[in-house]
SELO-718759 format. One line per 8 residues: their letters; for each residue y, z, x of N, C-alpha, C. Coordinates in steps of 0.05 Angstrom, whole numbers. Layout:
# residues N
a) Y:Z:X:Y:Z:X:Y:Z:X  ...
This chain:
# residues 530
mnwrelgv) -20:-1:18:-3:1:-4:22:-3:16  44:-18:13:69:-26:34:88:-1:19  105:6:35:124:16:28:147:11:-4  149:-13:-15:163:-26:-37:143:-10:-50  112:-18:-55:95:-11:-77:99:22:-75  98:38:-52:98:63:-59:119:76:-64  142:69:-64:158:73:-75:165:69:-103  159:49:-117:149:43:-142:135:65:-154
vrsrlqva) 113:68:-142:93:96:-152:107:118:-157  115:117:-134:135:150:-136:153:151:-158  170:126:-162:190:129:-188:179:134:-211  151:128:-215:137:128:-243:131:160:-242  125:172:-224:112:203:-224:139:220:-224  152:219:-242:176:239:-242:169:262:-255  181:287:-243:177:315:-255:183:320:-281  164:324:-300:176:330:-329:189:357:-325
prhafaiv) 212:351:-343:227:380:-336:211:404:-351  199:405:-372:189:429:-387:164:438:-369  153:417:-348:135:427:-331:138:438:-305  168:425:-297:181:439:-279:191:469:-284  198:478:-311:201:501:-320:181:514:-318  155:512:-330:131:526:-336:120:532:-303  121:510:-286:106:522:-264:127:536:-244  146:533:-247:168:556:-229:168:579:-244
lvlaflsl) 167:581:-264:167:611:-280:139:621:-282  119:615:-277:90:623:-265:94:628:-238  96:614:-225:103:619:-187:121:639:-183  142:635:-192:170:664:-187:158:684:-203  147:686:-222:140:713:-232:121:724:-218  90:706:-208:77:723:-196:82:733:-166  102:713:-153:115:727:-126:131:749:-132  148:750:-145:164:778:-152:146:800:-158
acwsfadp) 124:793:-176:107:813:-184:90:830:-165  83:807:-140:71:821:-118:93:842:-105  110:834:-106:132:848:-88:133:873:-103  132:876:-132:139:895:-143:114:914:-140  88:908:-141:71:930:-132:67:935:-102  76:921:-86:74:927:-61:96:942:-45  115:949:-64:134:972:-62:130:992:-71  129:1017:-63:131:1045:-75:146:1045:-96
lvaapdeq) 140:1066:-114:168:1065:-136:189:1080:-125  215:1068:-126:235:1078:-119:244:1073:-86  230:1047:-82:234:1035:-56:261:1026:-53  271:1008:-73:299:997:-76:320:1018:-73  345:1009:-63:368:1015:-64:375:1030:-90  379:1054:-102:392:1065:-125:366:1057:-147  347:1061:-138:329:1045:-159:318:1074:-179  320:1094:-171:319:1116:-191:336:1124:-207
ahilrada) 362:1118:-201:384:1122:-218:387:1096:-240  376:1072:-231:374:1051:-257:355:1054:-270  333:1069:-262:310:1076:-283:315:1095:-301  333:1117:-291:345:1137:-311:364:1128:-331  386:1115:-319:402:1100:-334:391:1081:-358  370:1066:-352:357:1054:-369:343:1067:-398  323:1086:-386:316:1110:-397:331:1115:-420  353:1126:-409:373:1149:-418:392:1130:-442
lvhgqfgs) 394:1100:-437:410:1086:-454:394:1072:-477  369:1065:-478:354:1056:-494:346:1082:-517  348:1099:-512:337:1126:-529:372:1140:-537  394:1125:-533:416:1132:-547:433:1152:-527  429:1156:-500:439:1178:-488:462:1160:-471  491:1169:-477:508:1152:-454:520:1172:-436  505:1193:-440:511:1222:-423:545:1233:-422  542:1262:-412:565:1271:-416:577:1274:-383
pttppskv) 599:1279:-387:621:1285:-355:603:1309:-343  602:1307:-315:593:1326:-301:621:1346:-299  614:1369:-287:632:1394:-288:630:1392:-254  654:1394:-240:675:1385:-249:672:1355:-261  689:1342:-280:691:1321:-294:689:1296:-267  674:1279:-260:674:1258:-251:677:1232:-258  688:1214:-247:692:1185:-254:669:1170:-252  646:1179:-246:629:1162:-239:599:1179:-252
svmvtlpt) 597:1202:-244:565:1215:-250:572:1227:-277  547:1223:-292:546:1238:-319:515:1255:-318  514:1270:-342:492:1280:-346:475:1275:-370  446:1267:-364:430:1267:-384:407:1276:-390  393:1284:-405:372:1297:-408:350:1274:-411  326:1278:-392:303:1260:-396:277:1276:-389  258:1270:-398:231:1275:-387:224:1283:-360  212:1305:-352:203:1309:-326:193:1290:-314
smvysavy) 175:1276:-324:165:1255:-309:175:1226:-302  197:1230:-315:221:1207:-310:235:1213:-289  244:1240:-292:268:1256:-268:255:1256:-245  229:1256:-242:212:1254:-214:219:1235:-193  226:1209:-208:239:1186:-194:262:1195:-172  280:1216:-179:298:1225:-159:290:1240:-137  263:1250:-140:250:1264:-118:232:1251:-99  213:1231:-117:192:1219:-100:197:1205:-75
picwqqkq) 217:1195:-67:222:1183:-42:233:1191:-22  234:1219:-23:255:1235:-7:242:1241:25  214:1242:29:201:1247:51:203:1222:67  198:1197:52:202:1173:69:226:1153:64  243:1163:51:265:1151:46:284:1150:75  290:1115:80:309:1120:106:291:1129:133  268:1125:132:250:1138:154:228:1117:158  234:1096:174:215:1069:178:187:1075:184
dvpatcsa) 187:1097:194:161:1104:212:145:1125:192  152:1131:172:141:1152:153:129:1135:137  109:1132:129:91:1118:106:98:1135:84  88:1115:63:94:1133:35:78:1151:28  50:1154:38:29:1178:36:41:1205:35  65:1208:43:78:1235:42:82:1240:18  87:1228:-5:101:1233:-30:74:1251:-42  93:1276:-59:74:1291:-75:64:1282:-100
pwptneap) 42:1282:-117:32:1272:-133:55:1270:-159  53:1252:-170:73:1240:-193:67:1260:-219  87:1276:-225:80:1301:-248:81:1280:-276  59:1296:-299:64:1283:-322:69:1297:-341  84:1319:-337:98:1336:-351:124:1318:-366  123:1322:-393:149:1308:-406:169:1322:-416  173:1349:-406:190:1371:-420:217:1362:-412  236:1360:-424:269:1351:-421:276:1365:-401
vpvsiyva) 290:1355:-381:308:1370:-358:327:1355:-359  352:1364:-350:381:1350:-346:378:1338:-319  392:1322:-313:399:1302:-288:420:1286:-286  435:1280:-270:458:1272:-262:448:1243:-255  464:1228:-263:465:1198:-256:492:1188:-245  494:1166:-230:518:1156:-220:523:1126:-223  502:1118:-246:509:1089:-251:511:1082:-284  522:1102:-297:525:1098:-327:550:1087:-334
hypplyyl) 565:1082:-311:592:1067:-323:584:1035:-319  558:1029:-308:554:997:-303:547:986:-332  558:958:-333:546:946:-360:521:951:-370  513:951:-397:492:956:-408:469:936:-414  475:908:-407:460:892:-418:431:893:-400  433:897:-372:409:896:-358:386:923:-364  405:947:-371:393:970:-371:375:967:-402  386:959:-423:374:950:-447:354:935:-449
lvgsatyv) 346:915:-429:327:896:-427:299:912:-417  309:923:-393:285:940:-381:284:963:-395  302:973:-402:292:1001:-412:277:1002:-438  274:971:-446:256:973:-474:225:987:-466  219:979:-444:187:989:-425:189:1025:-435  208:1039:-439:200:1063:-439:192:1070:-468  200:1056:-493:189:1057:-515:158:1056:-514  144:1047:-490:110:1044:-491:108:1070:-482
sqqrgviy) 118:1085:-461:112:1110:-443:132:1121:-430  131:1151:-420:148:1160:-408:138:1174:-380  111:1159:-375:95:1167:-352:105:1150:-325  91:1154:-311:95:1137:-277:93:1110:-285  69:1101:-299:63:1078:-299:80:1053:-313  98:1065:-331:117:1052:-341:137:1036:-324  143:1053:-300:169:1038:-284:155:1017:-269  130:1013:-272:115:984:-263:123:966:-280
lmrlisca) 122:972:-307:126:958:-330:163:946:-327  175:967:-324:205:960:-324:215:943:-294  192:941:-278:194:922:-258:187:894:-265  169:895:-279:156:866:-287:178:859:-305  188:871:-318:208:858:-341:235:846:-323  240:854:-306:264:854:-284:251:823:-271  225:827:-264:214:801:-250:219:774:-271  208:784:-290:206:760:-321:228:751:-324
lsaimlal) 257:770:-317:281:760:-328:294:740:-302  288:749:-278:292:731:-253:281:707:-257  255:709:-261:232:686:-261:251:661:-285  253:676:-307:261:655:-322:296:643:-314  304:650:-301:331:640:-291:321:619:-272  308:627:-256:297:603:-232:283:584:-243  270:587:-267:254:570:-278:277:549:-292  296:564:-302:319:543:-317:333:524:-295
sayaiarw) 332:539:-274:345:523:-248:332:491:-239  299:501:-243:282:479:-240:285:456:-257  285:467:-283:287:449:-314:312:433:-310  333:451:-302:359:430:-301:359:410:-275  346:415:-256:348:393:-232:326:372:-242  303:382:-256:286:356:-264:300:335:-283  315:349:-302:323:333:-327:351:323:-322  363:334:-300:390:327:-300:398:316:-269
srrrtlya) 387:323:-251:398:308:-224:375:291:-214  394:274:-195:378:256:-175:375:266:-147  392:289:-147:392:303:-121:367:319:-123  340:310:-116:314:329:-126:320:352:-97  334:351:-76:329:365:-55:341:400:-63  351:396:-85:358:422:-94:338:444:-100  312:425:-111:286:440:-109:284:456:-81  290:448:-62:284:457:-33:306:483:-27
allvvltp) 334:475:-44:353:500:-47:345:530:-59  317:523:-80:317:547:-92:297:565:-73  283:551:-53:273:568:-39:288:579:-21  305:562:-5:329:577:19:341:600:1  350:596:-16:363:623:-27:350:640:-38  327:644:-34:303:663:-45:298:677:-20  316:694:-10:310:705:19:296:728:8  276:744:31:269:769:26:287:788:13
qvtflass) 310:786:18:330:815:1:326:803:-28  332:779:-37:331:774:-57:308:783:-80  287:768:-64:264:775:-79:251:805:-81  265:823:-65:258:853:-57:276:860:-83  302:852:-86:316:863:-109:309:857:-133  298:831:-140:290:823:-165:266:834:-177  252:845:-156:228:852:-166:224:884:-169  246:896:-169:255:923:-171:273:932:-194
vnpsgfei) 276:955:-203:293:962:-227:322:965:-211  335:947:-214:363:945:-204:376:915:-206  396:922:-219:417:894:-235:427:877:-212  427:883:-185:428:861:-167:411:839:-168  386:846:-168:368:824:-166:365:801:-189  375:810:-219:378:790:-239:408:782:-234  428:798:-224:451:785:-221:455:755:-203  438:762:-182:435:738:-159:414:717:-171
ttavclwt) 396:718:-184:377:704:-192:392:686:-216  409:705:-234:424:681:-248:442:669:-239  462:679:-224:479:666:-205:466:636:-192  437:647:-184:423:613:-172:425:594:-193  419:605:-222:414:583:-239:451:571:-243  464:591:-251:496:584:-257:501:559:-230  500:568:-205:508:553:-181:496:520:-183  468:527:-195:453:497:-192:465:484:-218
lvtiwgfe) 468:490:-239:480:478:-263:509:468:-258  526:484:-246:554:475:-235:553:446:-216  539:454:-201:534:428:-186:521:406:-195  501:404:-217:495:380:-226:514:371:-239  537:384:-252:555:375:-269:572:363:-250  581:379:-230:598:369:-209:605:349:-198  578:343:-189:568:319:-173:562:296:-180  543:299:-210:534:278:-224:538:272:-248
hredppra) 558:291:-263:556:290:-286:594:292:-294  609:286:-279:628:298:-279:645:277:-304  643:252:-307:653:236:-331:643:245:-363  622:249:-357:612:253:-381:580:271:-379  591:299:-384:567:317:-380:547:317:-406  519:319:-398:505:323:-423:506:344:-440  509:347:-465:517:367:-484:498:398:-480  474:383:-474:451:408:-474:462:421:-444
litllavv) 471:405:-424:475:417:-398:503:435:-405  521:428:-416:542:445:-422:528:470:-439  515:475:-459:503:492:-477:493:511:-458  472:499:-435:453:515:-416:481:531:-400  497:518:-387:515:532:-373:531:557:-388  540:549:-409:553:573:-422:536:594:-428  514:589:-433:488:611:-442:488:628:-414  478:610:-396:477:629:-367:505:648:-361
agvlvlir) 530:630:-361:549:644:-353:557:666:-374  548:670:-398:559:687:-408:542:710:-406  513:709:-398:495:730:-390:499:734:-355  513:727:-343:521:732:-318:550:750:-319  565:744:-336:588:760:-336:580:788:-345  562:793:-358:551:817:-367:535:838:-349  530:827:-327:506:842:-317:517:859:-297  540:854:-278:555:879:-260:580:876:-265
glsplwla) 592:896:-251:626:899:-250:636:881:-234  627:863:-217:639:840:-198:631:814:-210  609:816:-229:601:786:-238:622:770:-250  642:780:-269:666:763:-270:678:750:-248  678:756:-225:693:750:-195:672:721:-192  646:723:-193:633:705:-183:632:683:-203  635:688:-227:636:673:-245:665:655:-246  685:666:-241:711:652:-236:708:635:-207
laavtliv) 694:643:-191:695:629:-171:682:597:-176  663:604:-190:649:581:-200:657:560:-219  673:575:-235:686:557:-250:707:546:-237  721:553:-212:743:538:-201:728:522:-181  703:521:-173:689:504:-164:684:480:-184  672:484:-203:668:464:-218:697:447:-229  719:459:-226:738:443:-233:749:432:-207  747:437:-189:752:424:-161:739:394:-160
lvgprasy) 707:398:-171:692:381:-166:700:355:-185  701:361:-207:707:344:-236:742:335:-226  755:350:-212:782:345:-217:800:360:-239  819:370:-230:838:387:-252:845:364:-272  854:345:-268:863:326:-294:836:315:-313  819:310:-294:795:301:-316:785:328:-322  784:351:-313:776:370:-327:791:380:-352  819:379:-350:837:384:-377:831:362:-400
dlvrrrhd) 822:332:-387:825:312:-405:786:319:-422  778:323:-402:739:331:-417:750:354:-434  762:376:-433:763:399:-453:780:387:-480  796:369:-468:814:363:-491:802:348:-517  779:327:-506:765:305:-520:739:318:-527  732:337:-521:697:348:-523:700:371:-533  698:372:-562:689:397:-578:665:413:-564  647:402:-556:629:419:-548:632:437:-522
iqragvav) 650:424:-506:660:435:-483:680:461:-492  698:450:-512:713:474:-524:698:501:-536  674:497:-548:664:514:-560:646:535:-541  638:514:-516:621:531:-492:640:548:-477  667:544:-484:692:557:-464:694:577:-486  697:576:-507:703:601:-521:688:621:-524  660:611:-524:634:633:-520:635:652:-493  639:631:-468:642:642:-445:667:660:-440
agagvlaa) 690:656:-456:715:669:-456:704:696:-477  689:693:-490:683:718:-504:667:734:-493  652:722:-480:633:741:-456:649:759:-436  665:741:-433:686:749:-411:697:776:-418  714:771:-442:729:794:-451:709:819:-461  685:819:-469:664:838:-474:669:850:-443  664:843:-423:656:845:-396:685:858:-393  702:852:-393:728:860:-380:732:887:-399
lwiftqgt) 727:888:-419:731:917:-439:716:934:-426  691:932:-420:669:952:-417:684:959:-383  685:938:-371:690:945:-341:715:965:-335  734:960:-352:764:971:-343:764:999:-367  749:1001:-387:747:1021:-408:724:1048:-395  707:1037:-376:687:1057:-374:689:1057:-344  709:1043:-326:712:1051:-302:685:1036:-286  676:1018:-289:658:1007:-273:661:1002:-245
lnilpvgy) 679:997:-236:687:990:-209:692:1014:-193  691:1038:-198:691:1063:-198:668:1072:-171  672:1075:-157:648:1083:-137:653:1108:-118  627:1119:-110:623:1141:-92:641:1139:-70  650:1158:-55:663:1153:-28:642:1162:-8  617:1142:-9:595:1151:3:596:1132:29  612:1117:40:614:1097:54:618:1106:84  613:1094:106:626:1099:130:657:1108:132
avprgsst) 654:1134:139:684:1142:134:704:1130:156  731:1126:145:746:1114:171:759:1139:181  757:1142:207:776:1166:219:803:1172:208  814:1195:209:833:1206:200:858:1197:223  876:1183:208:896:1180:228:899:1150:239  879:1131:232:870:1107:235:893:1086:235  901:1070:255:921:1054:248:910:1028:230  928:1015:226:913:989:206:900:971:222
fatvrlva) 913:965:247:888:950:263:866:963:268  863:990:276:840:1005:279:822:997:256  833:1002:231:817:999:206:805:967:200  824:951:208:819:923:206:788:916:226  795:930:251:773:922:268:742:942:263  749:966:245:723:973:238:711:963:218  728:950:196:717:941:179:702:908:185  716:904:202:704:871:209:677:876:230
sfiqgwlr) 673:903:240:654:902:257:621:903:237  632:909:216:604:907:192:597:881:179  611:864:186:609:837:171:582:821:184  573:830:210:548:816:218:525:832:199  530:858:204:508:871:189:504:862:159  535:856:144:530:850:113:512:817:115  518:803:131:506:780:135:474:781:141  467:802:161:439:806:161:428:811:140
ecvgilgw) 437:831:125:430:847:97:420:821:76  436:805:77:434:777:60:408:768:60  397:766:90:374:757:92:354:775:84  355:808:91:336:823:87:339:850:104  348:871:100:338:891:113:338:907:84  310:912:85:299:925:59:292:961:50  283:959:33:284:1000:28:309:997:23  316:1026:33:347:1039:28:356:1035:55
ldtelpgf) 360:1007:65:369:996:88:353:1009:111  330:1014:105:313:1026:131:292:1008:141  289:983:131:267:966:138:278:939:151  276:938:178:292:915:188:264:892:191  270:872:193:250:855:189:253:836:218  225:819:223:221:810:248:242:791:253  253:785:280:273:771:290:269:743:282  241:730:277:237:706:268:251:704:241
vyrswyti) 248:723:225:262:715:200:291:709:196  302:725:209:329:724:207:338:692:231  324:689:244:334:669:263:326:639:244  303:648:224:295:626:212:318:620:192  331:639:176:347:634:157:377:627:168  382:641:191:407:632:204:411:604:217  385:589:221:380:562:237:385:548:211  369:554:187:376:534:165:396:533:149
vigllvia) 411:555:147:433:557:132:456:543:155  465:546:181:478:535:196:472:504:198  443:497:201:442:470:203:449:454:171  444:470:156:454:457:123:487:457:120  500:475:131:528:464:130:537:450:148  527:446:169:534:425:187:530:400:181  504:391:167:497:369:157:523:363:127  524:384:114:534:381:88:567:370:100
lwrgnwrd) 577:385:120:598:377:136:604:349:145  588:342:155:584:311:163:577:292:148  563:302:119:559:275:102:580:272:82  588:296:76:611:301:54:636:283:56  652:281:32:675:267:37:699:293:42  723:289:47:738:307:50:744:328:29  740:326:7:735:344:-20:711:362:-18  693:350:-11:667:363:-7:670:383:14
rllvagla) 677:375:37:679:388:62:693:407:57  719:410:45:732:429:37:725:455:27  702:444:6:693:461:-18:675:475:1  652:462:12:636:472:30:649:497:43  663:486:61:677:507:84:690:526:69  702:520:52:719:548:32:702:571:26  674:561:12:657:577:-3:639:593:23  641:580:47:623:594:63:637:611:79
vlvpllpf) 672:607:82:686:626:95:686:653:74  686:642:46:695:665:28:673:693:33  647:679:37:626:695:38:630:722:53  643:714:84:642:746:97:672:748:92  691:735:81:717:742:83:722:763:60  710:756:37:714:767:6:707:800:12  683:805:19:677:832:30:695:850:41  704:835:65:725:847:88:750:858:70
llvlrqak) 760:834:53:784:838:38:775:862:19  760:865:4:758:882:-17:752:911:-3  736:914:27:730:938:28:758:946:46  768:933:63:795:936:77:815:955:57  814:939:31:837:946:9:834:980:6  809:995:5:806:1017:-4:789:1034:19  786:1026:47:773:1034:66:779:1062:72  801:1068:73:812:1098:82:811:1116:58
vlgvvwqg) 802:1107:39:794:1127:17:772:1136:5  754:1108:11:725:1109:1:706:1105:29  720:1098:45:698:1087:68:691:1063:65  671:1051:90:666:1033:86:636:1027:70  648:1021:41:624:1024:17:617:988:11  598:979:19:586:951:14:564:946:25  549:929:11:526:915:25:521:894:20  504:880:34:500:847:39:492:840:14
rdilplav) 477:857:-5:469:850:-38:488:841:-47  513:856:-44:540:849:-61:549:823:-67  547:810:-42:561:782:-43:542:760:-47  518:769:-45:496:747:-51:497:726:-71  512:741:-99:520:719:-118:532:697:-109  556:701:-87:566:676:-79:556:665:-53  544:676:-36:524:668:-18:503:641:-25  495:648:-50:472:630:-63:483:610:-67
gaaivams) 510:606:-76:525:588:-93:538:570:-69  542:579:-43:548:569:-19:529:546:-17  505:559:-14:482:544:0:476:521:-21  479:526:-49:470:508:-62:488:482:-65  514:493:-63:533:472:-60:530:457:-35  526:470:-15:521:454:11:491:435:10  476:446:1:445:428:-6:454:406:-24  472:405:-45:476:389:-62:491:365:-44
vagappvt) 510:374:-29:525:357:-12:507:345:6  492:356:23:473:344:43:451:326:36  446:337:6:423:321:-4:435:303:-21  454:286:-18:461:263:-40:447:247:-34  440:224:-59:425:204:-58:437:182:-37  425:166:-23:439:147:0:449:123:-16  471:109:-12:483:89:-24:468:66:-11  460:50:-29:448:19:-10:471:-3:-22
rarraaar) 477:-21:-2:493:-41:-5:475:-69:-10  476:-81:-35:463:-103:-38:471:-131:-21  495:-130:-5:498:-150:21:491:-142:43  477:-121:46:477:-113:76:452:-103:78  422:-115:82:400:-111:84:395:-85:106  416:-92:123:412:-65:149:417:-46:139  440:-42:122:447:-17:113:423:-2:96  412:-19:77:390:-10:61:370:3:81
vtaltrqr) 364:-13:99:338:-2:117:341:26:127  371:27:137:379:46:152:378:69:129  389:72:104:389:89:88:363:103:80  343:81:74:314:86:73:303:102:93  313:97:121:301:112:147:310:141:147  337:139:136:351:172:136:338:188:109  326:178:90:320:187:72:292:197:78  271:186:98:244:193:108:253:218:125
vatsclvg) 270:212:140:281:227:162:289:255:148  305:258:123:311:279:110:287:294:103  268:281:86:245:289:75:226:307:89  228:291:115:212:309:136:228:336:142  251:333:145:263:356:156:254:378:131  264:373:109:259:385:89:231:399:85  211:384:89:187:393:88:182:418:107  196:414:135:198:432:157:208:453:149
vigvvsla) 236:447:135:251:474:125:236:493:101  217:479:84:202:493:66:176:503:81  167:496:98:147:511:111:154:536:127  180:535:139:191:556:152:196:575:132  210:568:115:217:586:101:188:603:86  173:588:80:147:600:69:141:621:86  135:620:112:120:637:130:143:657:132  164:656:133:181:676:136:182:694:122
nllafytn) 175:685:94:173:699:65:149:713:73  133:703:78:105:715:81:104:738:98  118:732:126:119:753:144:134:775:142  156:770:128:169:794:110:158:811:89  144:798:72:124:807:55:98:831:70  92:822:95:70:841:110:86:856:120  113:855:130:124:879:147:129:898:125  141:888:103:148:909:82:123:928:76
lrryavgr) 105:912:68:77:928:57:67:947:84  68:940:111:55:952:130:78:980:130  97:971:128:121:995:130:117:1016:112  105:1014:86:99:1033:68:72:1042:73  52:1030:79:24:1034:79:21:1057:105  33:1048:131:23:1065:152:51:1064:170  71:1061:165:93:1062:172:105:1033:195  123:1031:202:138:1005:211:122:997:237
ygptfffl) 111:1011:249:96:1009:276:68:1020:277  53:1025:256:31:1035:248:11:1007:259  -15:1010:249:-42:987:263:-35:966:244  -35:945:262:-33:911:255:-46:903:227  -69:908:232:-93:899:216:-100:930:194  -81:939:182:-88:960:165:-98:954:143  -91:930:131:-106:926:107:-125:913:103  -140:914:129:-176:909:130:-189:937:129
haqgwspp) -181:956:132:-191:983:130:-177:1002:109  -157:992:94:-147:1008:76:-135:1029:81  -118:1029:102:-111:1053:116:-86:1064:101  -74:1087:99:-53:1096:87:-42:1087:59  -20:1089:48:-11:1087:18:-24:1053:11  -29:1054:-13:-39:1034:-22:-25:1021:-45  -15:996:-56:-10:987:-80:-23:998:-99  -18:995:-122:-38:998:-148:-60:976:-149
tgqfltla) -49:949:-136:-66:929:-138:-87:924:-108  -82:939:-91:-95:944:-63:-80:927:-44  -81:937:-19:-70:926:1:-79:897:8  -108:887:12:-114:862:19:-110:842:-5  -116:853:-28:-114:837:-52:-83:831:-55  -66:843:-57:-35:840:-58:-22:824:-35  -36:828:-10:-23:804:11:-37:781:6  -59:780:-1:-72:753:-1:-56:737:-25
lyglvtag) -52:756:-47:-51:740:-75:-16:721:-71  -1:740:-49:27:731:-42:24:707:-29  7:711:-9:2:685:10:-5:661:-7  -22:664:-21:-29:638:-43:-8:629:-60  9:650:-67:30:642:-88:54:627:-70  59:640:-45:81:631:-28:73:599:-22  45:600:-8:40:571:-5:39:552:-25  26:560:-48:33:544:-75:55:537:-77
fggvivvw) 75:556:-84:106:554:-88:120:532:-65  115:533:-42:120:514:-24:113:488:-31  83:482:-33:66:460:-33:80:449:-62  88:465:-84:99:446:-107:128:438:-97  143:448:-85:170:436:-74:167:416:-54  145:413:-36:144:395:-22:137:369:-38  121:373:-64:117:350:-73:133:338:-89  148:359:-101:172:349:-117:190:332:-96
vwlsrgda) 198:340:-74:222:333:-61:204:307:-51  182:301:-43:171:274:-34:168:251:-57  163:261:-81:168:243:-99:195:237:-109  212:253:-107:245:251:-102:254:224:-93  238:211:-71:245:194:-52:240:165:-67  221:173:-90:217:145:-108:242:128:-114  267:152:-121:286:132:-134:298:116:-113  305:126:-92:314:113:-70:302:86:-62
dasssrar) 276:98:-50:253:73:-44:251:49:-66  251:55:-93:245:34:-115:278:25:-119  295:34:-117:318:21:-119:320:0:-95  322:4:-75:325:-6:-53:301:-29:-52  282:-24:-58:257:-47:-63:272:-69:-78  274:-58:-105:291:-81:-123:315:-92:-111  328:-88:-102:354:-99:-86:338:-121:-69  324:-110:-53:310:-129:-31:300:-160:-47
ig) 283:-148:-67:273:-169:-85:290:-186:-96  309:-178:-106:333:-193:-117:343:-205:-94
């Protein structure tokens, strides 16, 4: 079979949107579920507070201010079996050499006891969804169910991203972007009881829809695309206190891609866009009302303290020194920021992201270059400015996960620019051949990227499981002898299942990227025949 016939065959083997949705939904959920069971309960930052908040909220407890009155902490009354989540991880928390075997047995007593939580001022949407699990039970096992609900929410958003790419995009390299943005930190958070994970995966879906509209349907966006974008945007804005900021940046990006004048004309003549805008604005108003009336942006002064009497210049230098750590956390410093990953994991993502930005800046036009560069600069600059504003009062209070909803957007936009379909010129056969050659080289590079990301994810998963089973530097092959702490699903089985799911996920993306060459190959073949 020659290249022309192969291109025609590929063009007929398109990925059906509903199939893309179903496949990614299953694979993403299984991948996240493996992380849910491989982590001890309360292994994620502030997970105990989120568990208690969800339990209290769905049972009608909004909490009462603590004494003395606090802008953040409130008192609620919950069963002892749930309150123990605040005690369970203490012996191994922030001690990477200590396995989770040191924890005392989980109590079954459901006697009500008062407990203080410090996330009661967060938006309620996420907590109402995961907290519904507590109607089943008030015992330890229900926390795993809460985690699985969180996994399902994130898996749905990733599946919607795949659906949108299959239905509306010719830049099928966006499939690879779904793997690149799923760093170990993202999967770790999305598999725990923590709204950060759901916020990040929802942002992945939002940015995917924005890039598809802005790059490929700027003149006449499909109605279904507009509706889906409005729904995802409405959900995102209601998840966390900074979520409206990420939505605003995505909206600005869309306006830049479409063009301010063209955007105005679209809104003026398309009633479906007007209705979508009103719906998103309504969700934004609800979010703003909650944020400003409940003090969602208030935080405890628990960050690295700025020395008294520090000059402005000294404070700027201090805050700037944390930027590298925040970027490292975007890749993954797991647990309560106590589990470093192997150097290969960090180098892999740094190399891929930097290479992606370079290719996007090389291939894009000036508008695309400015957009990619602007988003990339905002990733470290925005947290620097936000922290600097209150550093002397609150200390350096920030984590890399807080900027990930923007970081994934920068990566998706860059991937969209870098993966733009090659333009073939009917009058110049040499240009068509060059375009096809570049497409084949790009596909080979993407396959390599997918392989490296899959391997790095598997290594991160193994490192995380080992840390809790036998300590960070415990026996290498602990899973062969069931040493130390074990997940409910078993060490070897959990590790093996995650390896299979990771390989399957990567394999599916490789196939879809390979099939996406069919558009270019077939179109070029038709041009040569003509």
